[in-house]
Every structure is written in structure tokens, then in C-alpha cells.
C-alpha positions as CSV (number, residue, x, y, z in Angstrom):
1,M,120.5,91.8,56.3
2,D,121.2,88.5,57.6
3,Y,121.7,88.0,61.1
4,S,125.4,86.8,60.6
5,Y,126.5,89.5,59.0
6,L,125.0,91.7,61.3
7,V,127.1,89.8,64.4
8,S,130.5,89.9,61.8
9,F,130.0,93.8,61.4
10,V,129.8,94.3,65.0
11,K,132.9,92.0,65.7
12,M,134.6,94.0,63.0
13,L,133.7,97.5,64.4
14,F,134.5,96.3,68.4
15,A,137.9,95.4,66.9
16,L,138.5,98.4,65.0
17,A,137.8,100.1,68.5
18,I,140.4,98.5,70.4
19,V,143.1,98.5,67.6
20,L,142.7,102.3,67.1
21,G,142.6,102.3,71.6
22,I,146.0,100.4,71.2
23,M,147.2,103.1,68.7
24,L,146.0,106.3,70.7
25,G,147.2,105.2,74.2
26,A,150.9,104.2,72.4
27,V,150.8,107.8,70.9
28,Y,149.9,109.4,74.3
29,V,152.5,107.7,76.3
30,L,155.4,108.2,73.5
31,K,154.6,112.0,73.5
32,R,154.8,111.7,77.3
33,I,158.0,109.8,77.2
34,M,159.3,112.3,74.6
35,R,159.0,115.3,75.9
36,H,160.7,114.1,78.9
37,T,163.6,112.8,77.4
38,A,164.5,115.5,74.5
39,P,167.3,117.6,75.1
40,G,165.9,121.0,76.3
41,G,162.3,119.4,75.6
42,G,159.6,121.3,76.7
43,A,158.5,125.1,77.4
44,E,160.7,124.7,80.8
45,G,164.0,124.3,79.0
46,P,166.2,127.4,78.1
47,I,165.4,127.6,74.6
48,A,161.9,127.6,73.3
49,V,160.7,128.3,69.8
50,L,158.2,130.9,69.4
51,A,157.3,130.5,66.0
52,T,158.3,129.0,62.8
53,R,158.0,130.7,59.1
54,Y,158.9,127.9,56.2
55,L,160.1,129.9,53.2
56,G,161.0,127.0,50.6
57,P,162.3,123.7,50.7
58,K,164.7,122.6,53.7
59,S,164.6,127.0,54.7
60,S,162.5,128.4,57.3
61,I,163.0,131.5,59.6
62,M,162.8,130.9,63.1
63,M,162.1,133.1,66.3
64,L,163.5,131.4,69.8
65,E,163.5,132.8,73.2
66,V,167.0,131.9,74.8
67,T,167.4,132.5,78.3
68,G,165.3,135.3,78.1
69,R,166.5,137.1,74.8
70,I,164.5,137.0,71.4
71,L,166.7,135.5,68.1
72,I,165.6,135.6,64.8
73,V,167.8,132.8,63.2
74,G,167.7,131.6,59.4
75,V,167.6,127.6,59.1
76,T,169.0,126.2,55.7
77,A,170.3,122.6,54.9
78,N,173.7,124.1,55.0
79,G,173.2,125.9,58.8
80,I,171.9,128.5,61.0
81,N,172.9,131.9,60.6
82,L,171.7,134.8,63.2
83,L,169.2,137.1,61.3
84,T,169.0,139.4,64.5
85,E,168.2,139.7,68.2
86,I,164.9,141.7,69.0
87,D,166.3,144.3,71.3
88,D,163.1,146.6,71.9
89,Q,161.2,145.9,75.2
90,S,158.1,146.5,73.8
91,A,158.5,144.1,71.1
92,V,159.5,141.5,73.5
93,E,156.6,142.0,75.8
94,R,154.3,141.8,72.8
95,I,155.9,138.6,71.8
96,R,155.5,137.2,75.3
97,A,152.0,138.2,75.7
98,E,151.1,136.6,72.0
99,R,153.1,133.3,73.1
100,M,150.7,133.3,76.5
101,S,147.3,134.1,74.9
102,Q,148.1,131.4,72.0
103,N,149.0,128.9,75.2
104,R,145.4,129.8,76.5
105,L,143.7,128.9,73.7
106,G,145.7,125.5,73.6
107,A,143.9,124.5,76.6
108,A,140.7,125.4,75.4
109,A,141.2,123.0,72.3
110,L,141.2,120.5,74.9
111,A,137.6,121.1,76.0
112,V,136.5,119.6,72.3
113,P,136.6,116.7,73.5
114,G,133.7,117.0,76.1
115,Q,131.5,119.3,73.6
116,Y,131.8,116.5,71.1
117,R,130.8,114.0,73.6
118,A,127.6,115.8,74.6
119,A,126.9,115.9,71.0
120,M,127.1,112.9,70.5
121,E,124.7,112.1,73.3
122,S,122.1,114.1,71.9
123,V,122.3,112.9,68.8
124,M,122.2,109.2,70.7
125,A,119.1,110.5,72.6
126,A,117.0,111.7,69.4
127,I,117.9,108.4,67.7
128,G,116.8,106.8,71.1
129,K,113.5,108.6,70.7
130,R,112.7,107.9,67.1
131,R,112.9,104.1,67.6
132,K,110.4,104.3,70.5
133,K,107.7,105.5,68.1
């Protein structure tokens, strides 16, 4: 491989890394802004979407928690209809417990980049050892 091609390739990879970094930073900032400016945004608001099941094009069923009550609504292109309200207290507690466990799993997914970094460092160390031979 010619030296000039190698230099050009490294410059291209560096530029790509910068562009991807800017894009990821923009997405992060936009998500933070949207979370704070969306009406009723976030899990702290009075309305929380617990689950959504899509039935077909432009139709779904949603489970919502509205001021402590759990509602099941049907959503279509023509409107939103209340299907039922879950009144059974044991069912409500099970749903809330499942939601809390899913939130914990979501927090555990944030640890993945650290695992990725450790794996990449071990691969780079192995490559370094191989080059020294």
C-alpha cells in the first residue's frame, strides 16, 4: 500500500469520526431538549404510556397511567376510544412492578458501552502483543 493512500485513509477515518461525534452529540442534545419541552413529557408527568401494541396500519392499543389510574385505549386514525379501566388493585400493582423492573433493565443497558470499551481494549492489547512478535 502506498504511503499517500495510507495517510489519506487515516485522514478520512478521522474526519468520519468527527462527523459521527457531532451527529451523536446533536442527537443527545435534541433528546434532552425535547424531554424538557414536550408537553407532559417524561415519566414524571401526569400521563405515562406503559405499553403499546400495534394492531395494523394506524391502529394500536395503549396502556396508559393517568393520575394513578390505568386505562386501556384504542387508537386509530379516526380517534381514541377508552376500552376499559383496570380496577383490580393486584393487577395494578403487578403492572407497576413490571414497569419498575423494565426501568432497571433499561438502566443496566447503559453499562454496555463500558463493556464494549473493555472488550476493545483487550482486542487492542492482543493486537499489540502480536505486532511485537
